[in-house]
N, C-alpha and C positions, 0 to 999 in steps of 0.2 A: 848724225848728232841730234839729240832732242832739242826742240825749239823751246826757248824760254816761255813761250805762250802755253806750252803743254805741261810744264813742270809744276808740281805742287808748290804751295807757299813754303818759303824757307822754314825749316824746323818742323815741317809736317810731311806726312808721307801717304802715298797710295799703297794699298796692300794687295798684292797679287795672290792668286789661289794658294800657292805654297806658303806664303807669309801668313795668310789667314789660318791655314791648317796648323802651323806652328803655334800661333797665338791661342787657338782653341784648345790645342793639346795642353799647353802650359796652364791655361785657365782651368781646364777640366781637372788636372792633377791637383792644383791648389784648392779648388772648391771641394774636391773629395776629402782632402786632409782637413780643411777647415770644418766641414760638416761632421767629420769624425770627432771633432772636439766640441760639438754642440753649438756651433755658431750658426745663426740664421741669416738669410739673405736680406739685403736692403738696397734700394735704389733711390737716388735723389735727382732733381733736375740739373741740366747742364748749366743753367743760368740762375744766379742768385741776385737778390737785391744787393747793391754795392755796399750798403752799410753793414750787411751781414758779414762781409769778408774783410773790409778795411779795418786795420788796427789789430788784427788777430795774429799776424805773421811776423811782426817786427818791421823795422824801417826797410830793410832789403826786400822782404816779401811783398810789402805794399807796392813797391815799384814794379814788381813782376806780375801783378794782376792785370789780366786782359779786360779793360773797361769797355762797356757798350754805350755808345752815345745815345742820348735821348733823341727820339724821333722828331722830325719837323725842324723848327727854327734852331733847336739846340744843337743840331749838327754843325752849325756855324760857330757856336760858342765853345764847343768841345765839352759841354757839360754831360756827365754820365750818371745814369741812375741804376744800371744793371752791370753785371760782370760775369765772365765765364768762371766756372768752378775752379779754384786754385788747388784744392785738395779735397779729400773726402771726410776729413775730421771735423772741420767747422760746420759743414752741412749736417753731419751726424749730431753735433751739439744742438743745432737748431731743431732737428727732428725730435730729439729727446725732450726739449723744452715744449714743443708743440703737442706731442702725443704722450706726455708723462703719465697720464692716467690709463693709457691703453698698453703700456709696455711693462714687462715683468720687473721685479725689484732688481734683479741682476740681468741686465740686457747684454747678451752676447751676439754680436752681429758681424757678418763679413760683407764687404761691398767691393765689387770689381767693375770699375767704370773709368772712362777717360777724364783727365783733368788738363787744364791749359795754363801755361806760364810764359810770359814774355821774356824768356831767357835766351842766352846766347847758345845756339846749337853747337854740340860737340859729339864725340863718339859716345853713343849710349845716352845722349841727352837731347831731348826734343821739346818743342813747344806744345805739342799735343801728345800725351802719353797716358797709359793705363796705370792705375794703382790697384793693388790687391790688399785691402785693409781688413784687419781683424781688431775688434775693440770689445772691451768689457766695461760696462758702466754700472755703478752702484756699490762697489766694494773698494776699500782702502788696503785690503790684504795683499801682501807680496805674493800670495798664491797666484794672483792675476798675472803679474809679471812673469812668473815661472811658466805658467800655462801658455802665454803668448810666445815666449821664447821657444818653448817646446813645439808649438804648432808651426811656427815659421821654420824651425829647424827640420821638422818632419817633412814639410812641403819641399824644401830644397833637396833633402835626401831622396825623396820620391822622384824628383826630377833628375837625379843622378849626380848631384853635387856631393863632394866629400871633403873639400879643402877650404871650407869657409870658417871664419872666426866671428863670434858674436861678441862685440865690444859693448861693455856696460859701464855706465857711470851714473851719477845722481846730481841733480841740480843743487840740492841742499849741501852736498859734499863740496861742490864748486864754490858755493857761497862761503862755506867754512874756510876753504883754502884761501880764497881771495881776501876775506876779512883778516885772517891770521897773517897774511902777507902784507897787510896794511893798505890794500887797494880800496879807495873810497867807494861807497855804494854807487855813486853816480858814474863811476868808471867801470862798474862790473860788466855791463854789456860790452863795452869796448874790449875789456880783457878777455871775455869769453870768445868773442869773435876772433881774436888773435890766437888764443889757445887752440881753437878748433882747427886751425891750419897747421898744427904741429907735424902731422904726417906728410904734408905737402911741402911746407916751407922749411921745416927743420928748426932746431933750437935758435940758430942765428937769425933766421927770418922772423920767427915769432918775437924774439927779443927786440928786433928793430921795429916791428909793428907795434909792440907794446909802447915803445918810446914815442913813435909817431902819433899814437892815440892818446898821449898825455899821461900814461901810467908812470908814476915816479920811479926813478932808477932803483932806489932801495927795495921797493915792492917788486919790481921786475926781477931783480937779482934773487930775492927769496923764492919767487915762483920758479925761476929757471933752475935754481939749485935743487929744488924739490923734484921737478920733473926730470931733470937730467939724472938724478939719483935713481929714479924708477927705470929709466932707459938703461942704466948700467946694470941693474938687476936682471932686466930682460935679456941682455946680451950674455950675461954670466950664466943664465939658465938655458941658453941655447934655444930661445923662443922667437928668433927673428922670423922664421918662416911661418906664414899664416896657416892655420889648419892643424897645427901640432896638437895632438890630443894625448900627449904623454903625461906622466905624473908631474912633470915640471909645471904644467898649467895650474894644477891645484896649489902647488908650492908657491908659484908666483902670485896667485890671487891672495893667498894667505899673507904673503909678504907685503903686498899692496895695502891690504886692510890694516896691517900693523903700522905701516908708515903713515897711513892716513890718520889713525888714532893718535900717533905721536905728534904729527904736524898740527892737527886740528885741536888737540887737547880738549879743554872743557867747553869748546864752542858748541852751544846747545843745538843749534840748527844743523851744523855740520855733523855732529855726533849722531843725530837722528838719521841722517842720510847714510852714514856708515852702517848703522844697524840694519837699515833696509837692504843694503847691498849684501850684508852677511846672510840675511834671511833668503834673499833671491838665490844665492849660491846653495844654501841648504835645501830649499825646495826644488831647485833645478836638479840637484843630485838624485832626488827620488825618481825623476823621469829619465835620468841618464844623460842629460844634455849639458851638465855642468862642465864636462871636459872640453866643450866647444866655447865656453865663456871665458873672455879675458877682461878683467877689470881694467879700465883705461881712464884715469883721472883727467886726461887731456880732452876727452870727448865732450863737446859742448852742444852740438846740434843747434842750428840757428833759429828755429822757430820759437817765438816768444812765449807761446802758451804752455811749454813744459814746466812742470812744478816738482817732479820727483825723479824716478829712474829714467834714464835715457839709454836707448839701445840702437846699435847699428851693426849690420852684417857686411863683412868684406870678404872678397876672394883675392888671391895673390896677383892675378894679372889684369885687374880692372881698377883704374883710378876712380875713386868714388865708392859708393856702396851698392849692394844688392837690395838693401832695404833699411828702414829705420823707424824709430817710434819712441814712445815713452809715456809717462804719466802726465795728465793734464787736468788736475782736479778742479781748476777754476774756470775752465772754458764754458761749460754748460751754464754756469751761473751768470755769464754775460747776457744770456738770453732768458734765463728762468728767474733770476733774482735770488737764487740760493744755489750754493755749490753742490755738484753731484760728482762723486769720485769717478774717475775715468782713466783708462790706460789703453793704448792701442799700438799696433805695429803695421807697417805697410811694406809689402814686397814690391820692388820695382820691376814690373813685367818686361819693359823694354830692355833693360840691362840684362835681365835673366836670359831673354831671347838672344841678345847679342853674344853673350858668353857661350850659351849652348850651341849656337850656330858656328862660332869660331872653333869650338872644341869638338864638333861633330857628335853632340849628345842626343840629337833627335833620332827616334826610330827610323830606319831607312825607308820603310814602307810609307811613312808619314809624308816624307818630302819627295818621294819618287813617283807616287802614283795617286791619281784621284779616283780610280776605278779598279776593280778586281778583274774585269773582263770587258772586252769590246766585241759586240756582235757585228759582223760584217754584213753587207748587202750584196748578194750574188748578182742580181739583175733587177730591173724595174718591177718584174712580176712577183718577186719574192720579198718586197719591202714589208708587206703586212706580216709575213711569217717571221721575219727578223725582229720586228717590233714585239710580236707576241712572245717570242723566246726571251727577249729582254725583260718584259714584264713578269714572265714566269720565274725567271731567275731572281729578280728583285724580291719576289714574294718569299724566297728562301733566304733573305738577308744578305744577298750579294749586291755589291755596288756595280752596276752595269751601265756601260755607255753604248748606244747604238749609233754606228756611223751613219750620217744622214744622206749619203749619196751612193749611187751604184757605180763607183769608180773601179778602176782596175784593182785587183787584189793587192798588187805590189804597193800601190799608193795607200791602201787601207792599212796594210801591215806597217808601212813606214810611219803613218800617223800614230798608230798604237805604240810603236816603239819610241817615238819622240816624246810621248806623254808618260812613258814608263809603265804602261799597262801590261801586266805580266802574261795574260792569256787572251787569245782571240778565238771567237767561235765562228765557224763557217757552215752555212747550209747550202751546199752546191747541189747540182742535179743528182749526182750519185747518192749523196747523203739523204736527200729528200726522198728518193726512191726506196731507200732502205729504212727510213724512219730514224735516221741517225743525225748526229751533229759532230763535225770535226773540231777538235780543240787543239790549238797550236800554242805551245809554250814559247813565248817570245825570247826567253833567255837562252834556252838550249836549242831551239829550232825544231824540236821534236813535235810530231803531230799524231794524234790518235783519234779514232772515231768511236763514239759511244752512243748508246741508245738515247733518244731524246729525253726520256724520263730519268736517265742516270746522270745527266749533265751536272746538276746541282751537287749531287753527292761526290762526283768525280772532282769537282773544283774544291769542295770542302776538304776532301782528303789531301789535295795538293797544298792547301793552306794549313793543314794540321788541325782542322776543326772537326767536331763530331758530325756524323751524317745522320740523316733521318728526316723527320717531318719539317715543314716550313717553320722558320723561326725568325721573325723580323729583328730580334735583338742581336743576332749574329752578324758581325761585319768583319769578315775574315781579313781584309787588308788594313783594318784600322789599327 
């Protein structure tokens, strides 16, 4: 049993080779999709000044920021001047304010880095985790929301997901709903925090929390009647299962828009939000992603900086989301002194990896093998020849491991098998005399001898790769 002294800090993890390969695979797919949409890479420091982060995430978010104590005497007082990065959005806003004259009018960036939160660890939830962000700054057009939704959707499809739902709402729509229900403005945040728990606590739980938070009974009743009416439509249309991409999705979204217009009426702010939602659906239809979108007026998302559309992606068998985001037109202005339109989305790398691992979605070669071939060592006198063969095969783009000791062949074969290496090369006395190399297939047990200069092509054929000249870009087992 592992000693407590050797275990990582609670909520943080060590990543063994197979874990790192999974992470790099997912990041590679996401980066490829993001760059296909014209997003550029950005990185920011792990540590920010504490005033940069505080007050940007709401009361709950402020409590989850990992603060760094001042050095020296301040360690005794508990005074902090720095903090670990809580997300990638606030640092982005700071960067845009700092480098405004060096960035394009419409800045499209992606950023994939770790963030830290003093949260309670749970399945798929950690204190240190990666975020995969895409953001567009400089435009108020709903084309931005549609593009972000399409990019996140394409990334998940490229990873093998097909049962996810993209929930969309709008902060101005929520303002309109709450105002029309008679919720005082100073109780809006309390009401939003309650409504955001609808999928977890259900109508009864939300109603109780609204009461506990001081939302008057008449207002709570109006809210619950409206949302229960939407739930009834969803059940009637057979949309209980996430990921349903039938025509009922479009019909449901149209019904939601109609009910929002009816409930909000002439509320100017709320009506503007409904128009934005209608445009997002229209633009998303052009990219074919509209069938994955579900308008969800209960979606609130806790971060205080959202000002417009809010987005969340869910899969059926995961509590919580695979990602989320929204529009935050006022955040950059906190640093710059003038508002810059902005909208972004973040995929949760850790949760994606958890679901993909549980569902067996990773390519088998990715998790089973770190090398395409292991070169054995026949005896002490042949070590140099084994090393030379390994280097030669690497120049042909193969991933090659050279066993480091002249052990018995059985031990060397057992080691290769334990690591999932599919082929083993042997240069015994007979092979050396004939200028050949024996190649053993570890799966079938078959062994064949080929000329030394034909080893690379033989292995390439086995991996279904083209044969010919050396090519460092070819990695057959990847």
